[in-house]
N, C-alpha and C positions, 0 to 999 in steps of 0.2 A: 099592776101597769106600769106604777114608779118602781117597782121594786126592781120589775126586769129590765130598765133603763140604765137602773143603779150596777147591774150586773154585766149588760153590755158592757158598758164604758168600763169599769173594771177592767175588764176583759182587755179592751184595746190599749189600757194603760199599759200592761202586765207584757203586750204580745211587741208595744214601741218601744218599750225599755228593755226587752233580752234582745232587739235589732240593733239597738245601738253599738257602733264601732267601739273595740279595745284602745284607749287610750294611751296606750301600749305597745308602739308599733312592732314585733317581733323580726327582727333580721334572719335572714335563712342567707347560711354562709357554707359552701360546698370548697372540699379542700381540693388543690391542684398537686400534681403528682411532679416535682423539680427533680433534677441531677444535676449534675457537674460534667465539663469532658473530661476526656482523659487523653493524658500524652504518652505516645507508647510507638515503638519501630514499627514502619509495615513497607507494606510496600502501596501501589496502586498500577492497576495494569490499565497502560493509555492507548489508545485506538488511534491510529494513523492512516487515511485515507490511503489506498495503495495502487499501484499501478503495475502488471505481472507479463513479465518482459522473460522468452526465450532468451538463452547465455548467446545460440546464433540464429539469426534473424536475417538472410539475404533475398536478396532480386534476381534472378535468375532472365537474362535476358539475351536475345538474340544479339549473337558475335558479329555477326556477317549481314550481309542483307541479300533475302531471297526467299520462295515461295516453303511457306514451314511444312513439307513433305509429309513426316509420321509424329502420331502424338503416343509414347510407349505407357503413358504414368496417367492418373485418374485423379481426379481432385479428390484432397482428404486422404490419400493411399500415404501407407508408412514406406520410406526410400532407406535404397544400402549407398553407403559411399561407391559409385562406380557407376552404378543403376544407371541403365541408359533412358533419357528422357524426352528428346526433342530430335528430328533428324530435317534440317534445312537442305532444298537440295541442293547436292553438291557437283551437277554435272560441272557447273563454270572454273568451280575451283578444281577441280579433278583435271581436265586440261589443261589450266595453268602448270599444276603438280606436273603432269604429263612432260609438257614444252618446258618448264625448267630441267627435267632430268636428259632432255633432249642436248639442251646448249649444254647444259653439266659433261655430258660424253662428249662434246665436239670439242670443249676447252681438254677434255684430258685427251685424246686425240693429238690437238696441235701442241700440249705441253709435249709428248713422247717424240713426236718430231724434231721438236725444236730444241731438245733433249739431244738426238742423237747429231743435230751439227753444232750443237756446241759441243759437242767431245769430241768432233773433227775440228772445230778451228771455224768452222764454215759460219758462225755467226756468235755477235758478241752473247757475254754473260749477263748482261743488262737481255740481251732480247731474251734466251732462258728465264730470267727475276720473271719477266712481262708476260711470260704463260702462265709462270705461275700464279701471278697475281688473277689470271683471269680462269681460271678453275677454281681457283677460293671464292669470287665470287660467282661463279655457276652455281656452286654446292652451296652459298648462302642463297642464291635465289632457289632453289629446291627445299631448303628448308624453313624459307620463307612461303613456300605454297603448300609445304606437308602443315603449316599450323592453321594457317586459313583452310582447309579441305578439315583439319579438325575442328576445327569451331564450329561446322556443319552436324556437326556430334557433339549433341549437349547431354552429359551425365551427371549426377548428383556428384557434389563435393564434399558433401558429408552424410551420415543414418541422419534421417529427418521425414517430416511431414507436411506433402506437398499444400497446396492452399489453391486457392481459385486458378481457373485456366484464364489469358487474358486474350488469349489466340486460338481461332481452330484450324484445322487441318484444311492448307490451300488456301490459306492467307498470305500477303503480302507481306513481310516483314521488313524493317529497316532497321539496318544498326543499330544495336541496343535498344530495341523494342522489346518490353516488355512482356515475358512470357507466364510467371506466376514466382509466386516466391515458396523460401524453403524455409524451414523452424529446424532446430533443436532442440525438443521441449524434454532432455533428459536433465537440464537442474534449470532451474527457474530464477530471473535476475527478478528482483521485487523492490522497487523504489518508492518512497516515502521521504514527504516532506517534513522535518522538523523546525521547531520555531528554534531563534535563537538561545533564548534562557534555556531550553530546555540542554540544544548542542552543549552549552556550556559546563550544565552538569554532566552530561553527558563523558564529555570530553579531559574532564578533572576528576572523575572518578576512580578509583582505585583497580575496577575490573575495565577499564576502557579496549585494554590491547589484548581482551579475554575472548576474543569473538562471541559477543554477548547475544543467550539465545532470544528468538521471537519465535511468532506463533501467526497464524495467516488464519482469516475468519474470510469463508467466503461468501458471493455474492444469496447463498443461499441460507444464511448465521449459520453455517457448520466451518468447525476449526478443523484445518485442512491436516490428515493424519500424518504430516510430515516437521518435521523442526526446524526452521533456520537459523542463523547466523550470522548477524551485521559484519561484512566485511568491506566495504568503501563506505567514504563517507568524501563527498566532493568538494573542489575547491573554494567554491566559491559563492558565497548567498544571492539569494533573487532580492533585487534591492525593492522591487516591487511591494512583495508578500512576509518579506525580512524571515526566509526560509532557506534551510539547506538540507540539500538532496541525500536521504541515505540509500545504502541499495543491502540487502538480504539473498542470503542465495537457499534456496530450498530444492533439498534433492526432489525427484517425481518420477520416481519409480514405477508407477501403472499411469504416467500419462494421462492426468487428470486435470491438471492448468495445460490452458492453451497459453499462447501471443496473445496480448492483446485486452486476458482478462482485466477484472478492478478485484479489490478485494478491504480487510483492513488488515492492517500488521498492530497486534496486540504486544507488545512492550511491556517487561514490568521492571518500575523503577520504584527505588528502597528508598524512603526517608526516613529518618533517626526523629525520636522526636517531636512526631506527628500529635496534634493536636483536633481528637477526633468525636463528632459528637453525633447523635444519632438522629436520621434522616425524617422522621417523622416529625422531632422540637424545630422544622423550619416551614417555611410559607413565603411567597414568593409573592412580589408585588415590583408591575413592569418589567420582569426580570431580572429583577434582584432580589437574591435572597436575604429574610431575613428571621429574626430568632426574638421572642421574649424572654429580657432578664429581669430577674424579680432581685428587687434590693434588700438592703440592711430593713431596712422601715420596711415590706411585704407588699411596697407598690410596684407595678409592671412598668416595665421600658420597652419600645422598642428599639431593636440592634440591626443595623444591617451588618449582612460577615460576607465575607470572602472565599469561597470553595477553593482549594488550589487541587483537589482531587478527589474522586467518588468509586466508594467500596458499594458494593450489595448492602444497605440500611446503613450506611457510613457516610459521614461526608467529612474531609480533612480538610480542617479553616484553617486561612491564610491569618486573614486581618478582621478583630473585633472582637474577639474573645479571648478570655482569659482562661488557665487552667483552674479557679477556683470562682468562675461565676457558676450561679445559678440560673438554669433555663426551665422553663416550662417543658416538660415531658410529651403531655398528653392536655384534650381542652382547648388547647391556641384557639380555637374559632370561637369561643365562649369567653376572654378578655378584651381586654384592649389598652390600650397605653394608655398610661398614666392611673388604671385601678388599680384599689389594692386589694389585696387574695391570702386568704389562709394558704398553704402550701404542707404539703408532706415530701420530706428528702429521698431520697432513694439513692441507694451509693451506685454510682457510673459502673461499677464492676458488677453488681446484681444488672445493672440494666443490659449492659454489653452481654451479657451469657444470656438474657433471654432474647436476643435476637437471634443467636440460634448462626451463629459465622463466626471466620475466625478472618481475622484481621492482621497476622504478620509472617 
């Protein structure tokens, strides 16, 4: 029994000895991939919210007061120049024309009689001149009556698409009352606002007078199949926004674009010696972008950067980094500011080639 107890005690002692922690605590270290920014000439496609307008968009209004007698067109219809659109009841204006024509005939007869008398020295030349003036006045009244009568027949002033009807047959119209609108959509004017700094870059660039080509991203997130050119820059900046309006003209052969649409202008802006980094090397804190920079002592430092342009998988950095800085490429969620790390450097050319993109 005593021998058995000694055996148990020895077993327990050996077990406890085997469970003691190792005095030399082993550090687990992992290497983080780091790379450097690259400097390269590139271009950034910037987008600007845009408003799309027809090159001609006008209101069709009643030029005379009266009842709307006929409507010859329908909403959304494509019209040709000179096509009849509306007729306002012309009875009163036709009567005015007939009255004016009758008075003109009287004035013509009086002129002829006065001329006969003047040739016989019965009346003075002043009487003859007065008769001529009366006839000219009567003819002017005829012309005015014809104009008013013509205003009752409303025709399309150019080829275009008609919009919503604002009056129906039988409506009593006042002079100047809106009937519809007409849009010439053969070409479209697209307006977009550009910040002052970008305007200065554009206006001082070498290609400022070359009708810079732009594209249009539509509301369905598809790019319009026709390219446009910047033709006009407005004269004044908006004091509230600090922006100035640009106007690009787009052909619209298939009539896809309509007045009042919205979209985004896509414009390529070239940059020389741009400092580029992979997007995956960055992280955000309160809408600010940061990277982890590894110093010569292998200590991680968190640095804020300013992004001046964005491309697929790339950021263009304006402030916060230099070409020779080493930034953590992967595992940024596993480190913290002030931590000492082991690193493995990957050449930026290799990193960029593996991103499967082009930055030129």
